VEXDOVEX-20875 format. One line per 8 residues: number of its first residue (from 1); their letters; for each residue x, y, z of N, C-alpha, C. Coordinates in nm, 3 decimals, m for minus. Example, Ala and Ser with C-alpha at 12.3 -4.5 7.8 and 13.67 -1.06 7.14 Angstrom:
// residues 2
1) as) 1.319/m0.569/0.780/1.230/m0.450/0.780/1.320/m0.330/0.780; 1.285/m0.225/0.708/1.367/m0.106/0.714/1.290/0.003/0.787
This chain:
// residues 225
1) mdlnglel) 18.279/9.840/9.878/18.155/9.790/9.806/18.178/9.657/9.684; 18.120/9.574/9.617/18.149/9.465/9.541/18.133/9.514/9.382; 18.240/9.540/9.308/18.169/9.592/9.187/18.116/9.473/9.121; 18.182/9.350/9.133/18.152/9.221/9.053/18.227/9.255/8.918; 18.351/9.298/8.917/18.402/9.325/8.789/18.404/9.441/8.733; 18.307/9.542/8.746/18.331/9.625/8.692/18.471/9.757/8.734; 18.460/9.808/8.632/18.591/9.863/8.649/18.540/10.021/8.633; 18.554/10.164/8.738/18.520/10.224/8.675/18.626/10.363/8.724
9) twlghaav) 18.662/10.439/8.604/18.777/10.520/8.636/18.746/10.670/8.567; 18.746/10.743/8.662/18.727/10.885/8.647/18.840/10.951/8.573; 18.806/11.024/8.444/18.924/11.033/8.370/18.923/11.201/8.412; 18.870/11.306/8.474/18.914/11.419/8.490/18.780/11.502/8.476; 18.727/11.589/8.528/18.646/11.687/8.489/18.510/11.589/8.498; 18.423/11.558/8.392/18.317/11.462/8.422/18.355/11.344/8.356; 18.436/11.338/8.255/18.454/11.220/8.213/18.502/11.098/8.274; 18.421/11.006/8.254/18.434/10.829/8.323/18.446/10.758/8.163
17) rirsgdtt) 18.504/10.648/8.237/18.516/10.529/8.174/18.490/10.381/8.234; 18.384/10.322/8.202/18.359/10.189/8.229/18.364/10.067/8.154; 18.458/10.005/8.232/18.469/9.846/8.175/18.418/9.752/8.212; 18.315/9.680/8.172/18.259/9.561/8.209/18.318/9.428/8.127; 18.420/9.360/8.195/18.439/9.236/8.050/18.505/9.287/7.961; 18.496/9.250/7.854/18.592/9.309/7.737/18.531/9.419/7.670; 18.434/9.476/7.722/18.342/9.622/7.652/18.360/9.752/7.767; 18.424/9.836/7.679/18.486/9.968/7.746/18.349/10.075/7.698
25) iyidpwla) 18.299/10.166/7.770/18.214/10.271/7.746/18.258/10.402/7.845; 18.229/10.528/7.736/18.302/10.658/7.798/18.184/10.714/7.795; 18.174/10.808/7.960/18.023/10.914/7.951/18.118/11.052/7.929; 18.084/11.112/7.860/18.134/11.277/7.807/18.256/11.277/7.815; 18.312/11.214/7.687/18.446/11.164/7.683/18.539/11.335/7.626; 18.552/11.435/7.731/18.644/11.530/7.717/18.780/11.492/7.759; 18.862/11.435/7.670/18.983/11.390/7.674/19.098/11.430/7.648; 19.090/11.516/7.527/19.290/11.540/7.442/19.267/11.666/7.536
33) dnpacpea) 19.153/11.758/7.540/19.207/11.901/7.559/19.155/11.933/7.690; 19.149/11.822/7.778/19.087/11.843/7.925/19.225/11.834/8.038; 19.230/11.968/8.062/19.366/11.963/8.160/19.373/11.870/8.288; 19.266/11.794/8.328/19.246/11.716/8.443/19.263/11.595/8.392; 19.273/11.530/8.266/19.255/11.404/8.198/19.433/11.338/8.191; 19.457/11.224/8.263/19.597/11.246/8.234/19.638/11.242/8.092; 19.755/11.228/8.035/19.781/11.245/7.896/19.793/11.091/7.836; 19.776/10.997/7.878/19.807/10.863/7.841/19.652/10.838/7.858
41) ehhppald) 19.572/10.924/7.887/19.432/10.845/7.846/19.361/10.965/7.738; 19.431/11.014/7.653/19.385/11.142/7.528/19.289/11.067/7.463; 19.406/10.964/7.405/19.367/10.895/7.281/19.321/10.714/7.303; 19.215/10.707/7.345/19.183/10.561/7.387/19.211/10.478/7.275; 19.264/10.336/7.299/19.309/10.215/7.212/19.171/10.165/7.146; 19.062/10.156/7.240/18.951/10.117/7.187/18.817/10.154/7.242; 18.654/10.150/7.214/18.565/10.203/7.295/18.445/10.130/7.202; 18.361/10.113/7.300/18.241/10.015/7.250/18.122/10.153/7.229
49) aiylthgh) 18.087/10.218/7.335/17.987/10.319/7.342/18.059/10.420/7.421; 17.971/10.564/7.341/17.971/10.688/7.435/17.826/10.725/7.462; 17.803/10.744/7.610/17.702/10.838/7.659/17.764/10.964/7.647; 17.619/11.074/7.621/17.644/11.207/7.634/17.545/11.288/7.752; 17.596/11.338/7.857/17.489/11.385/7.903/17.425/11.506/7.845; 17.515/11.592/7.813/17.439/11.757/7.696/17.548/11.765/7.647; 17.499/11.882/7.567/17.615/11.936/7.478/17.750/11.988/7.482; 17.748/12.064/7.605/17.868/12.180/7.636/18.025/12.129/7.604
57) fdhfgntl) 18.091/12.205/7.549/18.219/12.128/7.521/18.293/12.062/7.621; 18.272/12.071/7.732/18.324/11.977/7.832/18.291/11.847/7.860; 18.220/11.832/7.811/18.108/11.698/7.812/18.119/11.642/7.642; 18.068/11.725/7.594/18.033/11.707/7.402/18.200/11.649/7.375; 18.283/11.690/7.441/18.418/11.676/7.431/18.457/11.628/7.280; 18.561/11.522/7.268/18.614/11.439/7.165/18.517/11.389/7.156; 18.413/11.379/7.095/18.349/11.263/7.086/18.344/11.244/6.927; 18.352/11.374/6.822/18.371/11.335/6.656/18.494/11.295/6.649
65) dlaaahsp) 18.589/11.311/6.734/18.757/11.218/6.668/18.731/11.107/6.726; 18.667/11.107/6.839/18.668/10.936/6.903/18.548/10.854/6.790; 18.439/10.927/6.722/18.337/10.838/6.643/18.446/10.823/6.511; 18.508/10.903/6.450/18.575/10.889/6.326/18.669/10.775/6.373; 18.765/10.772/6.482/18.853/10.660/6.487/18.801/10.499/6.556; 18.648/10.525/6.564/18.656/10.373/6.672/18.492/10.335/6.615; 18.435/10.439/6.553/18.274/10.382/6.494/18.218/10.346/6.645; 18.221/10.388/6.781/18.122/10.337/6.880/18.004/10.373/6.857
73) qifcihei) 17.891/10.300/6.905/17.732/10.322/6.939/17.725/10.479/7.022; 17.676/10.580/6.989/17.679/10.689/7.059/17.526/10.711/7.096; 17.521/10.741/7.243/17.379/10.743/7.283/17.341/10.885/7.366; 17.238/10.954/7.340/17.259/11.106/7.375/17.102/11.147/7.363; 17.083/11.249/7.351/16.911/11.325/7.346/16.895/11.350/7.214; 16.793/11.369/7.151/16.747/11.352/6.986/16.803/11.471/6.946; 16.829/11.609/6.981/16.896/11.670/6.939/17.016/11.706/6.928; 17.114/11.620/6.967/17.259/11.623/6.985/17.236/11.503/6.876
81) aeyllark) 17.186/11.385/6.916/17.174/11.281/6.759/17.152/11.359/6.644; 17.086/11.468/6.624/17.069/11.498/6.471/17.166/11.619/6.444; 17.224/11.657/6.550/17.343/11.743/6.522/17.468/11.632/6.474; 17.506/11.517/6.516/17.572/11.434/6.489/17.563/11.332/6.356; 17.406/11.311/6.321/17.406/11.273/6.219/17.396/11.369/6.104; 17.365/11.490/6.148/17.396/11.578/5.989/17.559/11.626/5.971; 17.662/11.516/6.076/17.769/11.571/6.030/17.846/11.417/5.987; 17.731/11.311/5.943/17.773/11.205/5.878/17.821/11.094/6.014
89) venvvgsn) 17.795/11.137/6.113/17.829/11.022/6.201/17.753/10.906/6.217; 17.802/10.787/6.236/17.721/10.674/6.215/17.702/10.646/6.337; 17.629/10.493/6.362/17.599/10.471/6.475/17.537/10.507/6.609; 17.466/10.620/6.561/17.410/10.737/6.689/17.274/10.692/6.704; 17.214/10.708/6.839/17.099/10.636/6.909/17.048/10.777/6.955; 16.964/10.837/6.925/16.902/10.917/6.988/16.751/10.919/7.090; 16.778/10.966/7.187/16.690/10.911/7.295/16.612/11.023/7.377; 16.550/11.000/7.472/16.462/11.134/7.544/16.490/11.049/7.736
97) kggtvagp) 16.454/11.185/7.803/16.384/11.136/7.940/16.317/11.056/7.943; 16.377/10.942/8.014/16.293/10.819/8.072/16.268/10.683/7.977; 16.371/10.726/7.857/16.410/10.620/7.765/16.527/10.553/7.781; 16.501/10.395/7.778/16.605/10.298/7.803/16.652/10.255/7.701; 16.797/10.262/7.661/16.856/10.197/7.551/16.945/10.104/7.596; 16.929/9.985/7.482/17.046/9.896/7.501/17.171/9.906/7.450; 17.285/9.906/7.501/17.403/9.917/7.458/17.461/9.780/7.453; 17.610/9.802/7.429/17.658/9.669/7.441/17.696/9.581/7.544
105) agilatlv) 17.735/9.472/7.515/17.718/9.348/7.627/17.626/9.378/7.740; 17.489/9.411/7.673/17.372/9.405/7.740/17.365/9.514/7.855; 17.426/9.640/7.847/17.403/9.789/7.951/17.288/9.799/7.880; 17.177/9.854/7.995/17.117/9.924/7.965/17.118/10.050/8.029; 17.056/10.157/7.981/17.124/10.310/8.035/16.985/10.376/7.985; 16.952/10.484/8.104/16.828/10.551/8.088/16.850/10.709/8.128; 16.801/10.780/8.029/16.827/10.922/8.018/16.687/10.966/8.131; 16.771/11.002/8.228/16.717/11.080/8.321/16.698/11.260/8.344
113) navhssgi) 16.663/11.317/8.412/16.642/11.489/8.409/16.763/11.522/8.470; 16.814/11.633/8.419/16.912/11.708/8.496/16.888/11.872/8.492; 16.927/11.976/8.546/16.889/12.079/8.552/16.987/12.194/8.497; 17.024/12.203/8.389/17.146/12.310/8.360/17.116/12.347/8.248; 17.176/12.383/8.101/17.152/12.387/7.973/17.264/12.294/7.918; 17.234/12.336/7.756/17.324/12.207/7.671/17.333/12.255/7.538; 17.361/12.388/7.496/17.437/12.419/7.369/17.525/12.367/7.356; 17.539/12.301/7.195/17.672/12.290/7.162/17.734/12.392/7.071
121) sdadgsia) 17.849/12.425/7.113/17.921/12.544/7.052/18.002/12.469/6.948; 17.961/12.530/6.809/18.038/12.502/6.683/18.183/12.606/6.682; 18.233/12.547/6.543/18.372/12.611/6.578/18.340/12.744/6.523; 18.246/12.803/6.453/18.222/12.932/6.420/18.211/13.027/6.486; 18.175/12.970/6.615/18.131/13.035/6.737/17.976/13.025/6.757; 17.885/13.018/6.672/17.770/12.959/6.677/17.728/12.892/6.839; 17.610/12.901/6.834/17.586/12.777/6.943/17.460/12.699/6.902; 17.478/12.547/6.848/17.352/12.469/6.812/17.278/12.412/6.896
129) dggdpggw) 17.187/12.381/6.885/17.016/12.350/6.982/17.084/12.175/7.039; 17.112/12.182/7.168/17.182/12.030/7.237/17.043/11.989/7.297; 16.918/12.029/7.260/16.778/12.012/7.345/16.803/12.014/7.508; 16.725/11.880/7.561/16.744/11.895/7.723/16.883/11.857/7.777; 16.965/11.902/7.882/17.067/11.785/7.959/16.986/11.731/8.005; 17.071/11.594/8.052/17.013/11.501/8.122/17.157/11.423/8.195; 17.093/11.308/8.250/17.165/11.228/8.339/17.142/11.079/8.262; 17.251/11.016/8.330/17.217/10.877/8.267/17.221/10.741/8.401
137) vfefpegp) 17.130/10.710/8.385/17.164/10.558/8.462/17.178/10.444/8.417; 17.288/10.355/8.486/17.321/10.233/8.402/17.306/10.121/8.483; 17.206/10.006/8.403/17.233/9.891/8.450/17.315/9.782/8.403; 17.389/9.710/8.435/17.441/9.607/8.388/17.423/9.478/8.413; 17.458/9.392/8.332/17.396/9.259/8.375/17.431/9.175/8.478; 17.553/9.266/8.542/17.577/9.195/8.659/17.684/9.322/8.732; 17.638/9.343/8.872/17.721/9.462/8.915/17.627/9.560/8.935; 17.684/9.711/9.027/17.598/9.774/9.055/17.540/9.853/9.002
145) tiyhagdt) 17.411/9.916/8.989/17.362/10.013/8.914/17.426/10.152/8.939; 17.481/10.244/8.838/17.543/10.379/8.875/17.448/10.465/8.757; 17.471/10.575/8.880/17.397/10.694/8.825/17.531/10.814/8.752; 17.538/10.852/8.665/17.611/10.983/8.618/17.497/11.110/8.637; 17.529/11.177/8.689/17.428/11.294/8.697/17.452/11.419/8.591; 17.559/11.397/8.515/17.574/11.488/8.438/17.602/11.638/8.478; 17.560/11.775/8.435/17.603/11.881/8.490/17.441/11.905/8.573; 17.465/11.955/8.693/17.309/12.001/8.755/17.313/12.028/8.868
153) tvfgdmal) 17.204/12.089/8.963/17.208/12.128/9.058/17.086/12.018/9.106; 17.097/11.983/9.273/17.009/11.951/9.332/16.882/11.985/9.318; 16.775/11.857/9.256/16.642/11.899/9.253/16.558/11.755/9.298; 16.414/11.826/9.301/16.325/11.725/9.405/16.328/11.599/9.337; 16.331/11.594/9.199/16.303/11.413/9.138/16.405/11.340/9.136; 16.514/11.398/9.197/16.605/11.264/9.204/16.554/11.180/9.343; 16.453/11.210/9.389/16.393/11.097/9.485/16.288/11.018/9.408; 16.269/11.032/9.272/16.208/10.988/9.163/16.323/10.902/9.090
161) iaelyrpq) 16.396/10.947/9.074/16.548/10.854/8.993/16.561/10.735/9.127; 16.582/10.768/9.256/16.605/10.638/9.351/16.510/10.548/9.356; 16.395/10.576/9.349/16.245/10.521/9.369/16.235/10.441/9.238; 16.272/10.487/9.138/16.252/10.397/8.968/16.383/10.302/8.984; 16.497/10.350/9.017/16.611/10.284/8.970/16.699/10.232/9.065; 16.692/10.297/9.189/16.775/10.234/9.300/16.911/10.255/9.269; 16.971/10.336/9.222/17.153/10.348/9.203/17.201/10.335/9.318; 17.302/10.286/9.292/17.438/10.250/9.399/17.515/10.362/9.420
169) igflpigg) 17.594/10.357/9.299/17.689/10.466/9.294/17.660/10.572/9.218; 17.730/10.703/9.257/17.644/10.831/9.176/17.779/10.866/9.158; 17.803/10.915/9.013/17.901/11.040/8.972/17.789/11.141/8.985; 17.894/11.263/9.095/17.780/11.368/9.083/17.894/11.513/9.104; 17.846/11.607/9.054/17.909/11.710/9.004/17.924/11.799/9.177; 18.046/11.873/9.147/18.063/11.926/9.336/18.132/12.062/9.306; 18.194/12.101/9.171/18.252/12.224/9.167/18.192/12.318/9.195; 18.035/12.357/9.203/18.000/12.495/9.218/17.999/12.579/9.111
177) hftmgpgg) 17.940/12.700/9.099/17.942/12.751/8.973/17.874/12.758/8.900; 17.886/12.620/8.794/17.810/12.592/8.692/17.702/12.465/8.757; 17.754/12.408/8.853/17.620/12.302/8.906/17.626/12.322/9.076; 17.574/12.226/9.133/17.603/12.224/9.239/17.700/12.227/9.311; 17.742/12.256/9.478/17.882/12.244/9.538/17.868/12.105/9.604; 17.933/12.107/9.727/17.918/11.988/9.771/17.803/11.947/9.860; 17.773/12.094/9.919/17.656/12.039/10.025/17.538/12.014/9.937; 17.528/12.084/9.818/17.398/12.027/9.723/17.443/11.862/9.688
185) aamaaqml) 17.556/11.827/9.635/17.579/11.710/9.594/17.566/11.621/9.736; 17.581/11.633/9.832/17.554/11.569/9.956/17.429/11.485/9.974; 17.342/11.651/9.981/17.193/11.609/9.993/17.129/11.517/9.830; 17.177/11.554/9.741/17.192/11.460/9.619/17.210/11.301/9.663; 17.334/11.298/9.712/17.320/11.192/9.738/17.241/11.092/9.847; 17.209/11.152/9.965/17.095/11.151/10.022/16.951/11.117/9.982; 16.927/11.185/9.890/16.781/11.183/9.814/16.806/11.066/9.708; 16.898/11.017/9.682/16.942/10.915/9.551/16.946/10.821/9.655
193) gldavipi) 16.958/10.811/9.794/16.988/10.655/9.808/17.127/10.597/9.790; 17.225/10.672/9.776/17.332/10.581/9.704/17.423/10.514/9.852; 17.502/10.426/9.820/17.573/10.375/9.913/17.748/10.433/9.908; 17.769/10.511/9.779/17.876/10.584/9.722/17.870/10.684/9.675; 17.965/10.784/9.663/17.969/10.894/9.579/18.091/10.915/9.513; 18.133/10.930/9.362/18.264/10.952/9.306/18.234/11.111/9.245; 18.281/11.183/9.355/18.253/11.341/9.269/18.358/11.391/9.131; 18.254/11.467/9.060/18.358/11.521/8.914/18.324/11.654/8.896
201) hygtfpil) 18.352/11.705/8.813/18.325/11.811/8.773/18.405/11.916/8.855; 18.498/11.933/8.898/18.561/11.998/9.008/18.710/11.995/9.001; 18.773/12.119/8.988/18.896/12.130/9.052/18.959/12.159/8.874; 18.896/12.136/8.757/18.989/12.146/8.618/18.986/12.320/8.625; 18.951/12.394/8.644/18.952/12.527/8.648/18.944/12.599/8.795; 18.986/12.718/8.823/18.961/12.779/8.943/18.814/12.815/9.013; 18.748/12.818/8.888/18.627/12.867/8.938/18.529/12.726/9.012; 18.613/12.639/8.938/18.539/12.502/8.998/18.589/12.460/9.144
209) agtpdelr) 18.519/12.509/9.249/18.626/12.549/9.359/18.556/12.411/9.501; 18.486/12.356/9.436/18.434/12.262/9.538/18.504/12.113/9.557; 18.534/12.080/9.675/18.648/11.979/9.661/18.600/11.882/9.760; 18.680/11.726/9.725/18.611/11.618/9.775/18.583/11.606/9.930; 18.710/11.671/10.002/18.660/11.707/10.134/18.587/11.788/10.202; 18.552/11.869/10.119/18.441/11.935/10.186/18.294/11.837/10.147; 18.270/11.779/10.062/18.205/11.669/10.041/18.186/11.597/10.159; 18.302/11.490/10.183/18.316/11.428/10.275/18.258/11.478/10.423
217) delagtgi) 18.300/11.583/10.439/18.247/11.660/10.585/18.073/11.676/10.552; 17.998/11.667/10.433/17.903/11.708/10.405/17.813/11.560/10.443; 17.870/11.467/10.403/17.837/11.342/10.462/17.834/11.291/10.530; 17.925/11.360/10.636/17.982/11.290/10.739/17.833/11.230/10.839; 17.820/11.109/10.882/17.722/11.042/10.927/17.608/11.027/10.879; 17.641/10.999/10.784/17.534/10.973/10.643/17.521/10.805/10.612; 17.640/10.756/10.636/17.693/10.645/10.594/17.760/10.596/10.462; 17.737/10.763/10.378/17.757/10.754/10.218/17.893/10.738/10.237
225) e) 17.964/10.639/10.134/18.091/10.633/10.118/18.123/10.762/10.036
């Protein structure tokens, strides 16, 4: 597939870096404490924007530290935006399902549905309201349309995501237990009409037992890479 200059890097678990020219964005940047993230990637030298799918620690990740170090734009659902603003984080853009936000370098991102939960665990052990979980559909000035599903099971309205946005590449969770496994991800990929799947949210911990080989077997004969 021709990515037309886009660089997609999976950084372990659900963390993803996308580079478009001189612009670098991170999705769910759980980096420094992520056992699946290479140590060299724990402290990015620069980033322009962060997109959060939901509030769980393994997705919210190092957002506060990265915000302090780089002052990126941060795109998230309204309740997480309020959580960040209450902690004096700047450049926060709250959104909600179906809303499209304009990011750096002409990137358009639309928050879409996910079936999961989203509480934010605070240092004192309490859980703050993280609003609803979501996924992001990214449209770049040039290059394929990309869908990051966040944490979810397969759900029927993925067919609407396909009809509305026509994503070509999907980052889909496959680990099971907290999300869909390889079978669900294969069904999701077909409902979404994807050309290619990049599996995420697997292998970080033993309980996330789904594997890319299982996904590949489930996709056999579909033409999806």
